[in-house]
C-alpha positions, 0 to 999 in steps of 0.5 A, spaced: 653 186 393 648 191 395 644 196 391 640 202 393 633 201 391 631 204 384 626 210 384 620 209 380 619 211 374 612 212 370 611 208 364 615 211 357 609 213 354 606 217 360 613 220 361 612 224 354 605 226 356 608 229 362 613 233 358 609 235 352 603 237 357 609 242 360 610 245 354 618 242 355 623 240 348 627 233 349 632 238 349 630 242 355 628 236 359 636 233 357 639 240 359 636 240 366 637 232 367 645 233 364 644 228 359 643 228 350 637 230 347 638 222 344 638 219 351 631 222 353 628 220 346 630 213 348 628 214 355 621 216 352 620 210 347 622 205 352 628 203 349 632 204 355 632 206 362 636 211 366 640 210 372 643 212 378 643 219 379 640 220 372 634 216 374 633 220 380 633 227 376 629 225 371 623 222 376 624 228 380 623 232 374 617 228 372 614 228 379 614 236 379 611 235 372 605 230 374 603 235 380 603 241 375 599 238 370 592 234 371 593 226 369 588 223 364 582 221 369 582 228 371 581 231 365 574 231 361 573 225 357 572 229 351 579 233 352 583 227 354 580 224 347 583 231 344 589 231 347 591 223 346 589 225 338 594 231 338 599 227 342 598 222 337 597 226 331 590 223 328 586 229 331 582 229 324 581 222 325 579 222 333 572 219 332 573 213 327 574 207 330 582 205 329 584 198 328 588 194 333 595 194 330 598 187 330 603 185 335 611 187 333 614 181 331 620 178 336 627 181 334 632 176 331 638 175 336 642 178 329 637 184 330 638 184 338 645 184 337 645 190 332 640 194 336 645 193 342 651 195 338 648 202 335 646 204 341 652 203 346 658 203 341 659 210 340 659 212 347 663 206 349 668 207 344 669 215 347 669 212 354 675 207 352 678 213 349 678 217 356 681 211 359 687 209 355 688 216 350 688 211 344 683 212 339 685 205 336 686 201 342 678 204 344 676 201 338 678 195 339 677 194 346 669 196 344 669 191 338 672 185 342 667 186 348 662 185 343 665 179 339 665 176 346 658 178 347 655 175 341 659 169 343 655 169 350 649 172 347 644 167 350 647 170 357 648 177 355 640 177 353 637 175 358 642 179 362 638 185 366 643 190 363 647 188 357 649 195 356 653 194 363 655 187 361 658 189 354 661 196 358 665 191 364 669 188 358 670 193 354 674 196 360 677 190 362 680 189 355 682 197 354 686 197 362 689 190 360 696 191 362 699 187 357 698 192 351 704 196 353 708 189 350 704 190 343 709 193 338 703 198 335 701 201 343 709 202 345 709 209 342 704 214 345 698 217 340 698 224 337 695 228 343 688 233 342 690 239 338 686 244 344 692 245 350 685 244 355 684 238 352 691 235 352 692 238 359 686 234 361 688 228 358 695 227 360 691 229 368 686 223 366 692 218 364 696 219 370 691 217 375 692 209 377 687 205 373 682 203 378 681 210 379 681 213 372 675 207 372 672 209 378 671 216 376 669 215 369 663 211 371 661 216 376 663 223 374 662 221 366 657 215 366 653 217 371 652 211 375 650 211 382 656 209 387 653 202 389 653 201 382 660 203 380 662 199 386 659 193 384 661 194 377 669 195 379 668 189 383 669 194 390 666 195 396 662 202 397 667 205 402 673 203 397 670 206 390 668 212 394 676 213 397 677 212 389 673 217 387 675 222 393 682 221 391 681 222 383 678 228 384 683 231 388 688 229 384 685 232 378 683 239 381 691 239 384 692 240 377 687 243 374 683 247 379 677 249 374 675 242 375 674 242 381 666 242 381 663 235 379 659 239 373 665 242 370 668 235 370 663 232 366 662 237 361 670 237 360 670 230 359 664 230 354 668 235 350 675 231 350 671 224 348 668 228 342 674 232 339 677 226 336 674 222 330 672 215 334 668 210 330 666 203 331 666 198 326 659 196 323 655 190 326 655 185 321 663 186 321 664 185 328 659 178 329 663 176 323 670 177 326 667 174 333 664 168 329 671 167 325 675 168 331 671 162 334 672 157 329 679 159 329 679 157 336 675 151 336 679 149 330 686 150 334 683 146 340 681 140 336 689 140 333 691 141 339 687 135 342 689 131 336 696 132 337 696 130 344 692 124 343 697 122 337 703 124 342 700 119 347 699 113 342 706 114 339 709 114 346 705 108 348 707 104 341 714 105 342 715 104 349 719 098 351 714 092 354 720 089 359 725 091 363 732 093 360 738 094 364 742 100 362 749 097 359 754 098 365 761 102 364 767 099 362 772 097 367 780 096 367 782 089 367 789 088 370 794 082 369 794 082 362 801 081 359 803 086 354 802 085 346 809 083 343 811 087 337 814 083 331 821 086 330 825 086 323 826 079 319 833 077 318 836 076 310 834 068 311 827 069 313 826 074 308 829 070 302 824 063 305 818 068 305 820 070 298 820 063 296 813 061 299 809 067 295 812 064 289 812 058 290 804 058 292 802 061 284 805 055 281 803 049 284 799 042 281 792 043 280 786 042 285 784 035 285 777 035 285 773 028 288 769 024 283 761 022 285 760 015 285 
Protein backbone atom coordinates (compact mmCIF):
# COMPACT_ATOMS: atom_id res chain seq x y z
CA UNK A 1 0.00 0.00 0.00
CA UNK A 2 1.73 3.18 -1.23
CA UNK A 3 0.81 6.77 -0.43
CA UNK A 4 1.94 10.05 -1.93
CA UNK A 5 4.12 12.21 0.34
CA UNK A 6 2.10 14.86 2.17
CA UNK A 7 2.61 18.51 1.29
CA UNK A 8 4.51 20.28 4.11
CA UNK A 9 2.56 22.82 6.14
CA UNK A 10 3.71 25.50 8.59
CA UNK A 11 2.89 25.11 12.29
CA UNK A 12 -0.66 25.98 13.42
CA UNK A 13 0.35 29.34 14.93
CA UNK A 14 2.13 30.29 11.71
CA UNK A 15 -0.98 29.43 9.70
CA UNK A 16 -3.04 31.83 11.77
CA UNK A 17 -0.36 34.53 11.59
CA UNK A 18 -0.20 34.30 7.81
CA UNK A 19 -3.96 34.56 7.51
CA UNK A 20 -4.19 37.60 9.76
CA UNK A 21 -1.20 39.21 8.09
CA UNK A 22 -2.99 38.85 4.77
CA UNK A 23 -6.15 40.47 6.26
CA UNK A 24 -8.21 37.35 5.59
CA UNK A 25 -10.91 35.81 7.74
CA UNK A 26 -11.42 32.14 8.44
CA UNK A 27 -14.56 32.21 6.29
CA UNK A 28 -12.57 33.55 3.32
CA UNK A 29 -9.93 30.85 3.75
CA UNK A 30 -12.68 28.23 3.96
CA UNK A 31 -14.24 29.51 0.72
CA UNK A 32 -10.89 29.42 -1.10
CA UNK A 33 -10.07 25.88 0.03
CA UNK A 34 -13.63 24.55 -0.19
CA UNK A 35 -14.24 23.58 3.43
CA UNK A 36 -16.24 24.93 6.36
CA UNK A 37 -15.15 27.71 8.72
CA UNK A 38 -15.00 25.23 11.62
CA UNK A 39 -12.52 23.11 9.66
CA UNK A 40 -10.19 26.08 9.15
CA UNK A 41 -10.46 26.89 12.85
CA UNK A 42 -9.44 23.35 13.78
CA UNK A 43 -6.50 23.51 11.34
CA UNK A 44 -5.23 26.72 12.94
CA UNK A 45 -5.64 25.35 16.46
CA UNK A 46 -3.77 22.16 15.61
CA UNK A 47 -6.62 19.80 16.47
CA UNK A 48 -6.73 18.38 12.96
CA UNK A 49 -4.53 18.38 9.88
CA UNK A 50 -5.81 18.74 6.28
CA UNK A 51 -5.41 15.77 3.99
CA UNK A 52 -5.54 15.06 0.30
CA UNK A 53 -6.48 17.79 -2.14
CA UNK A 54 -7.58 20.07 0.68
CA UNK A 55 -4.06 19.96 2.10
CA UNK A 56 -2.52 20.85 -1.24
CA UNK A 57 -4.90 23.78 -1.75
CA UNK A 58 -4.36 25.02 1.80
CA UNK A 59 -0.56 24.76 1.51
CA UNK A 60 -0.61 26.62 -1.80
CA UNK A 61 -2.69 29.40 -0.27
CA UNK A 62 -0.38 29.71 2.74
CA UNK A 63 2.65 29.77 0.46
CA UNK A 64 1.20 32.67 -1.49
CA UNK A 65 0.48 34.50 1.76
CA UNK A 66 4.01 33.90 3.05
CA UNK A 67 5.51 35.34 -0.16
CA UNK A 68 3.48 38.53 0.24
CA UNK A 69 3.99 38.85 4.02
CA UNK A 70 7.40 39.27 5.77
CA UNK A 71 8.18 36.78 8.47
CA UNK A 72 8.86 37.67 12.07
CA UNK A 73 12.58 37.45 11.45
CA UNK A 74 12.32 40.03 8.65
CA UNK A 75 10.38 42.54 10.77
CA UNK A 76 12.09 44.92 13.19
CA UNK A 77 12.16 43.74 16.75
CA UNK A 78 9.61 46.30 17.99
CA UNK A 79 7.19 45.63 15.10
CA UNK A 80 7.42 41.88 15.65
CA UNK A 81 6.65 42.32 19.35
CA UNK A 82 3.71 44.63 18.59
CA UNK A 83 2.32 42.22 15.96
CA UNK A 84 2.63 39.26 18.30
CA UNK A 85 0.91 41.27 21.03
CA UNK A 86 -1.95 42.25 18.74
CA UNK A 87 -2.46 38.66 17.65
CA UNK A 88 -2.53 37.45 21.24
CA UNK A 89 -4.69 40.37 22.44
CA UNK A 90 -2.07 41.57 24.93
CA UNK A 91 -0.93 44.91 23.48
CA UNK A 92 -1.48 46.70 26.79
CA UNK A 93 0.84 44.41 28.70
CA UNK A 94 3.49 43.73 26.09
CA UNK A 95 6.25 45.30 28.15
CA UNK A 96 5.41 43.34 31.26
CA UNK A 97 6.93 39.88 31.66
CA UNK A 98 4.34 37.17 31.33
CA UNK A 99 4.48 34.05 33.48
CA UNK A 100 5.01 30.80 31.67
CA UNK A 101 1.69 28.96 31.55
CA UNK A 102 1.70 25.52 33.10
CA UNK A 103 1.62 22.60 30.65
CA UNK A 104 -1.90 21.32 30.03
CA UNK A 105 -2.87 18.18 31.86
CA UNK A 106 -3.00 15.08 29.65
CA UNK A 107 -6.45 13.97 28.58
CA UNK A 108 -7.96 10.86 30.04
CA UNK A 109 -9.10 8.13 27.62
CA UNK A 110 -12.73 9.16 28.12
CA UNK A 111 -11.95 12.82 27.43
CA UNK A 112 -9.95 11.98 24.31
CA UNK A 113 -12.75 9.74 23.06
CA UNK A 114 -15.38 12.42 23.71
CA UNK A 115 -13.29 14.99 21.82
CA UNK A 116 -12.91 12.67 18.82
CA UNK A 117 -16.63 11.88 18.89
CA UNK A 118 -17.69 15.51 19.12
CA UNK A 119 -15.45 16.42 16.18
CA UNK A 120 -16.21 13.50 13.82
CA UNK A 121 -19.68 12.17 14.64
CA UNK A 122 -21.85 14.92 13.04
CA UNK A 123 -20.00 14.77 9.72
CA UNK A 124 -19.93 10.95 9.72
CA UNK A 125 -23.70 10.77 10.22
CA UNK A 126 -24.24 12.96 7.17
CA UNK A 127 -21.80 10.87 5.12
CA UNK A 128 -23.50 7.63 6.16
CA UNK A 129 -26.83 9.12 5.12
CA UNK A 130 -25.47 9.69 1.62
CA UNK A 131 -24.29 6.07 1.54
CA UNK A 132 -27.55 4.48 2.70
CA UNK A 133 -30.36 7.01 2.28
CA UNK A 134 -31.60 6.11 5.78
CA UNK A 135 -31.31 8.47 8.72
CA UNK A 136 -31.73 5.81 11.42
CA UNK A 137 -29.18 3.51 9.80
CA UNK A 138 -26.73 6.41 9.46
CA UNK A 139 -26.95 7.22 13.18
CA UNK A 140 -26.72 3.55 14.12
CA UNK A 141 -23.65 3.02 11.92
CA UNK A 142 -21.76 5.93 13.45
CA UNK A 143 -22.67 4.98 17.02
CA UNK A 144 -21.68 1.36 16.42
CA UNK A 145 -18.36 2.45 14.90
CA UNK A 146 -17.54 4.59 17.94
CA UNK A 147 -18.58 1.78 20.28
CA UNK A 148 -16.07 -0.49 18.54
CA UNK A 149 -13.51 2.30 18.77
CA UNK A 150 -14.08 2.62 22.53
CA UNK A 151 -13.69 -1.14 22.96
CA UNK A 152 -10.37 -0.98 21.07
CA UNK A 153 -9.33 2.46 22.28
CA UNK A 154 -5.67 1.56 23.02
CA UNK A 155 -5.32 0.69 19.35
CA UNK A 156 -7.34 3.64 18.02
CA UNK A 157 -5.61 6.20 20.28
CA UNK A 158 -2.18 5.50 18.75
CA UNK A 159 -3.44 5.26 15.16
CA UNK A 160 -2.07 7.96 12.86
CA UNK A 161 -5.62 8.79 11.70
CA UNK A 162 -8.26 7.92 14.35
CA UNK A 163 -10.96 9.71 12.37
CA UNK A 164 -10.20 7.59 9.31
CA UNK A 165 -10.25 4.44 11.47
CA UNK A 166 -13.74 5.23 12.75
CA UNK A 167 -14.93 6.34 9.30
CA UNK A 168 -13.87 3.03 7.76
CA UNK A 169 -15.77 1.03 10.41
CA UNK A 170 -18.87 3.21 10.02
CA UNK A 171 -18.87 2.82 6.21
CA UNK A 172 -18.45 -0.96 6.46
CA UNK A 173 -21.38 -1.24 8.88
CA UNK A 174 -23.59 1.12 6.86
CA UNK A 175 -23.02 -0.79 3.59
CA UNK A 176 -23.51 -4.25 5.11
CA UNK A 177 -25.96 -6.26 2.93
CA UNK A 178 -27.51 -7.90 6.01
CA UNK A 179 -29.52 -4.78 6.85
CA UNK A 180 -32.02 -5.65 4.14
CA UNK A 181 -33.22 -8.63 6.23
CA UNK A 182 -33.95 -6.51 9.31
CA UNK A 183 -37.66 -5.68 9.70
CA UNK A 184 -37.04 -2.02 10.49
CA UNK A 185 -35.10 -1.49 7.26
CA UNK A 186 -37.28 -3.43 4.82
CA UNK A 187 -39.24 -0.37 3.74
CA UNK A 188 -37.57 2.83 2.44
CA UNK A 189 -37.67 6.04 4.42
CA UNK A 190 -39.48 9.14 3.16
CA UNK A 191 -37.35 10.88 0.50
CA UNK A 192 -36.17 14.49 0.82
CA UNK A 193 -38.89 17.05 0.13
CA UNK A 194 -36.97 18.97 -2.56
CA UNK A 195 -37.15 17.37 -6.05
CA UNK A 196 -33.47 18.11 -6.76
CA UNK A 197 -32.33 16.45 -3.53
CA UNK A 198 -34.63 13.52 -4.16
CA UNK A 199 -33.21 13.02 -7.65
CA UNK A 200 -29.62 13.19 -6.39
CA UNK A 201 -30.25 10.70 -3.58
CA UNK A 202 -31.97 8.30 -5.98
CA UNK A 203 -29.04 8.53 -8.40
CA UNK A 204 -26.54 7.90 -5.61
CA UNK A 205 -28.39 4.85 -4.31
CA UNK A 206 -28.45 3.33 -7.81
CA UNK A 207 -24.64 3.20 -7.84
CA UNK A 208 -22.90 0.04 -6.61
CA UNK A 209 -21.79 0.33 -2.97
CA UNK A 210 -18.08 0.39 -3.88
CA UNK A 211 -18.62 3.16 -6.45
CA UNK A 212 -20.75 5.13 -4.01
CA UNK A 213 -18.12 4.87 -1.29
CA UNK A 214 -15.28 5.89 -3.62
CA UNK A 215 -17.24 8.89 -4.91
CA UNK A 216 -18.09 10.04 -1.39
CA UNK A 217 -14.50 9.76 -0.14
CA UNK A 218 -12.97 11.56 -3.11
CA UNK A 219 -15.55 14.21 -4.02
CA UNK A 220 -17.32 14.49 -0.67
CA UNK A 221 -14.67 14.08 2.03
CA UNK A 222 -11.82 15.34 -0.14
CA UNK A 223 -9.33 12.49 0.20
CA UNK A 224 -6.65 11.95 -2.39
CA UNK A 225 -6.85 9.10 -4.86
CA UNK A 226 -4.18 7.04 -3.09
CA UNK A 227 -5.86 7.55 0.31
CA UNK A 228 -9.26 6.66 -1.19
CA UNK A 229 -7.83 3.48 -2.67
CA UNK A 230 -6.22 2.53 0.64
CA UNK A 231 -9.42 3.10 2.64
CA UNK A 232 -11.55 1.13 0.17
CA UNK A 233 -8.92 -1.65 0.05
CA UNK A 234 -8.46 -1.34 -3.70
CA UNK A 235 -5.61 -0.48 -6.01
CA UNK A 236 -5.20 3.07 -7.23
CA UNK A 237 -6.22 2.24 -10.85
CA UNK A 238 -9.31 0.40 -9.56
CA UNK A 239 -10.30 3.37 -7.39
CA UNK A 240 -9.81 5.72 -10.34
CA UNK A 241 -12.03 3.56 -12.57
CA UNK A 242 -14.74 3.42 -9.90
CA UNK A 243 -14.64 7.18 -9.54
CA UNK A 244 -14.88 7.80 -13.29
CA UNK A 245 -17.75 5.33 -13.75
CA UNK A 246 -19.62 6.83 -10.78
CA UNK A 247 -19.27 10.34 -12.18
CA UNK A 248 -20.41 9.18 -15.62
CA UNK A 249 -23.46 7.44 -14.16
CA UNK A 250 -24.45 10.54 -12.18
CA UNK A 251 -23.86 12.85 -15.15
CA UNK A 252 -26.04 10.62 -17.34
CA UNK A 253 -28.98 11.05 -14.96
CA UNK A 254 -28.19 14.59 -13.76
CA UNK A 255 -26.20 16.50 -16.42
CA UNK A 256 -25.89 19.57 -14.20
CA UNK A 257 -23.63 17.56 -11.84
CA UNK A 258 -20.91 16.85 -14.38
CA UNK A 259 -18.58 19.29 -12.61
CA UNK A 260 -16.97 17.85 -9.42
CA UNK A 261 -17.30 21.14 -7.54
CA UNK A 262 -21.02 21.32 -8.24
CA UNK A 263 -21.41 17.66 -7.24
CA UNK A 264 -19.61 18.28 -3.96
CA UNK A 265 -21.82 21.29 -3.22
CA UNK A 266 -25.01 19.40 -3.96
CA UNK A 267 -23.98 16.42 -1.83
CA UNK A 268 -23.20 18.78 1.06
CA UNK A 269 -26.61 20.41 0.72
CA UNK A 270 -28.35 17.03 0.54
CA UNK A 271 -26.59 15.77 3.68
CA UNK A 272 -27.55 18.95 5.54
CA UNK A 273 -31.28 18.84 4.75
CA UNK A 274 -32.34 16.20 7.28
CA UNK A 275 -32.13 16.33 11.03
CA UNK A 276 -29.17 14.06 11.55
CA UNK A 277 -27.99 14.01 15.13
CA UNK A 278 -25.92 11.41 16.97
CA UNK A 279 -26.17 10.40 20.60
CA UNK A 280 -24.05 11.99 23.32
CA UNK A 281 -20.52 10.59 23.87
CA UNK A 282 -21.23 9.23 27.41
CA UNK A 283 -24.23 7.32 26.06
CA UNK A 284 -22.13 5.76 23.30
CA UNK A 285 -19.43 4.74 25.78
CA UNK A 286 -22.00 3.29 28.18
CA UNK A 287 -23.74 1.26 25.46
CA UNK A 288 -20.37 0.01 24.18
CA UNK A 289 -19.30 -1.09 27.64
CA UNK A 290 -22.64 -2.78 28.28
CA UNK A 291 -22.44 -4.64 24.95
CA UNK A 292 -18.91 -5.76 25.81
CA UNK A 293 -20.08 -7.08 29.19
CA UNK A 294 -23.02 -8.87 27.55
CA UNK A 295 -20.90 -10.65 24.96
CA UNK A 296 -18.28 -11.52 27.56
CA UNK A 297 -20.91 -13.12 29.76
CA UNK A 298 -22.43 -14.88 26.77
CA UNK A 299 -19.03 -16.30 25.83
CA UNK A 300 -18.47 -17.48 29.41
CA UNK A 301 -21.93 -19.09 29.54
CA UNK A 302 -21.37 -20.81 26.21
CA UNK A 303 -18.01 -22.12 27.38
CA UNK A 304 -19.54 -23.42 30.63
CA UNK A 305 -22.33 -25.13 28.64
CA UNK A 306 -19.78 -26.88 26.41
CA UNK A 307 -17.78 -28.01 29.46
CA UNK A 308 -20.95 -29.28 31.17
CA UNK A 309 -22.10 -31.18 28.08
CA UNK A 310 -18.66 -32.73 27.68
CA UNK A 311 -18.57 -33.77 31.35
CA UNK A 312 -22.05 -35.30 31.16
CA UNK A 313 -21.12 -37.23 28.04
CA UNK A 314 -17.98 -38.61 29.68
CA UNK A 315 -19.85 -39.64 32.85
CA UNK A 316 -22.76 -41.35 31.09
CA UNK A 317 -20.84 -43.01 28.28
CA UNK A 318 -20.37 -46.83 28.56
CA UNK A 319 -17.00 -47.99 29.84
CA UNK A 320 -16.93 -51.24 27.83
CA UNK A 321 -18.26 -52.56 24.59
CA UNK A 322 -21.85 -53.75 24.61
CA UNK A 323 -22.82 -55.76 21.53
CA UNK A 324 -26.15 -54.80 20.09
CA UNK A 325 -29.18 -57.08 20.66
CA UNK A 326 -29.59 -59.31 17.60
CA UNK A 327 -32.82 -59.32 15.69
CA UNK A 328 -35.26 -62.17 16.25
CA UNK A 329 -35.15 -65.20 13.97
CA UNK A 330 -37.95 -67.55 12.94
CA UNK A 331 -37.64 -71.15 14.21
CA UNK A 332 -39.01 -73.94 12.07
CA UNK A 333 -40.37 -77.34 13.23
CA UNK A 334 -42.15 -76.29 16.46
CA UNK A 335 -45.45 -78.25 16.89
CA UNK A 336 -48.55 -76.21 16.86
CA UNK A 337 -50.37 -75.53 20.12
CA UNK A 338 -53.29 -77.90 20.79
CA UNK A 339 -56.44 -76.06 21.72
CA UNK A 340 -58.58 -77.70 24.46
CA UNK A 341 -62.05 -78.55 23.18
CA UNK A 342 -65.39 -78.54 24.98
CA UNK A 343 -65.82 -80.77 28.13
CA UNK A 344 -68.21 -83.66 28.19
CA UNK A 345 -71.02 -83.93 30.74
CA UNK A 346 -69.05 -86.40 32.94
CA UNK A 347 -66.00 -84.15 32.92
CA UNK A 348 -68.07 -81.12 33.90
CA UNK A 349 -69.64 -83.07 36.81
CA UNK A 350 -66.20 -84.22 37.99
CA UNK A 351 -64.86 -80.65 37.87
CA UNK A 352 -67.75 -79.37 39.94
CA UNK A 353 -67.28 -82.07 42.59
CA UNK A 354 -63.58 -81.33 42.86
CA UNK A 355 -64.21 -77.60 43.34
CA UNK A 356 -66.83 -78.13 46.08
CA UNK A 357 -64.89 -80.87 47.87
CA UNK A 358 -61.74 -78.79 48.32
CA UNK A 359 -63.49 -76.11 50.37
CA UNK A 360 -64.83 -78.53 53.08
CA UNK A 361 -61.89 -80.85 53.60
CA UNK A 362 -60.13 -81.65 56.90
CA UNK A 363 -57.98 -79.02 58.65
CA UNK A 364 -54.34 -78.81 57.82
CA UNK A 365 -52.11 -80.63 60.29
CA UNK A 366 -49.22 -78.57 61.66
CA UNK A 367 -46.04 -80.45 62.86
CA UNK A 368 -45.11 -80.09 66.52
CA UNK A 369 -41.64 -78.99 67.50
CA UNK A 370 -39.69 -81.18 69.96
